[in-house]
C-alpha positions as a printed Julia matrix, in Angstrom:
112×3 Matrix{Float64}:
 -39.81  74.58  58.93
 -41.92  72.07  60.76
 -43.85  73.78  63.46
 -45.1   71.43  66.46
 -45.92  72.08  70.34
 -42.38  70.8   70.8
 -40.61  73.39  68.5
 -42.77  76.11  69.85
 -42.57  75.45  73.48
 -38.84  74.87  73.68
 -37.94  77.22  70.8
 -36.03  74.7   68.68
 -36.01  74.24  65.03
 -36.73  70.22  65.07
 -39.21  68.4   67.05
 -36.48  65.88  68.24
 -35.57  65.22  71.84
 -32.31  63.34  72.82
 -32.97  61.76  76.3
 -30.76  61.97  79.28
 -29.0   58.49  78.68
 -26.73  57.55  81.62
 -22.87  57.51  80.71
 -23.43  59.14  77.34
 -25.37  62.22  77.72
 -22.45  64.45  78.52
 -21.82  67.85  77.44
 -20.43  66.81  73.96
 -23.73  65.02  72.66
 -26.06  67.43  74.28
 -24.47  70.22  72.86
 -24.41  68.68  69.25
 -28.15  67.91  69.51
 -28.74  71.56  70.52
 -26.4   72.88  67.91
 -28.37  70.75  65.52
 -31.67  72.5   66.42
 -32.96  69.83  68.52
 -33.47  69.58  72.34
 -30.62  67.83  74.17
 -30.78  66.57  77.71
 -27.74  65.95  80.31
 -28.17  62.86  82.48
 -27.95  63.56  86.12
 -27.85  59.79  86.93
 -23.96  60.11  85.37
 -23.14  62.27  88.12
 -22.56  61.11  91.69
 -22.6   64.54  93.39
 -24.31  67.99  92.24
 -21.12  69.8   91.88
 -20.03  67.24  89.1
 -23.52  68.13  87.47
 -22.87  71.87  87.71
 -19.55  71.43  85.9
 -21.02  69.33  83.16
 -23.75  72.37  82.7
 -21.17  74.94  82.47
 -19.03  72.77  80.11
 -22.21  72.4   78.11
 -22.79  75.97  77.82
 -19.35  76.57  76.44
 -20.22  74.19  73.5
 -23.79  75.49  72.49
 -25.98  78.52  72.64
 -28.83  76.0   71.86
 -31.55  74.79  74.19
 -30.63  71.86  76.6
 -32.12  70.35  79.84
 -31.0   68.32  82.72
 -32.94  64.9   83.04
 -33.41  63.92  86.78
 -34.06  60.1   86.77
 -35.67  58.73  89.82
 -34.74  55.02  90.47
 -35.75  52.83  93.08
 -32.56  51.34  94.15
 -30.24  54.28  93.73
 -30.4   57.17  96.13
 -28.63  60.15  95.03
 -28.64  63.43  96.75
 -31.85  64.66  94.96
 -32.3   67.68  97.05
 -28.87  68.51  96.07
 -29.43  68.29  92.32
 -33.13  70.11  92.59
 -31.64  73.48  93.56
 -28.97  73.27  91.02
 -31.7   72.48  88.35
 -33.63  75.71  89.45
 -30.45  78.08  89.38
 -29.5   77.12  86.05
 -33.0   77.4   84.48
 -32.69  74.65  82.3
 -34.41  71.44  83.82
 -35.93  68.19  82.45
 -37.24  65.64  84.86
 -37.76  61.88  84.08
 -38.88  59.08  85.99
 -37.6   55.38  85.98
 -40.52  53.37  86.92
 -40.86  54.76  90.54
 -43.18  57.01  92.05
 -41.16  59.98  92.58
 -43.11  61.29  95.74
 -41.3   63.98  97.49
 -38.78  64.65  94.95
 -41.18  65.78  92.3
 -43.19  67.67  94.78
 -40.01  69.69  95.52
 -39.9   70.68  91.79
 -43.21  72.27  91.8
């Protein structure tokens, strides 16, 4: 088995990361990636409200015991309820954060 910093840090079998792609990084894809021994990410950007993301996280958990994360993309022209999403990430304990070419400022400071 190949050991890398990614496999050791995230406890996955393969150093492959599936990004949180808007519109496609849903429970089925993310769980399939996790079930294959890789690190999958759900897309926060696909969900308009935090409750929708909470349901998608729960659905993903029913499909896999593997490791997965949640990608929070900060875009300059879209202003979702970032503060509503952040506490959900923390409670669920699986969080990945991405940046869509904008300085995330206060959003990332809230994550620390």
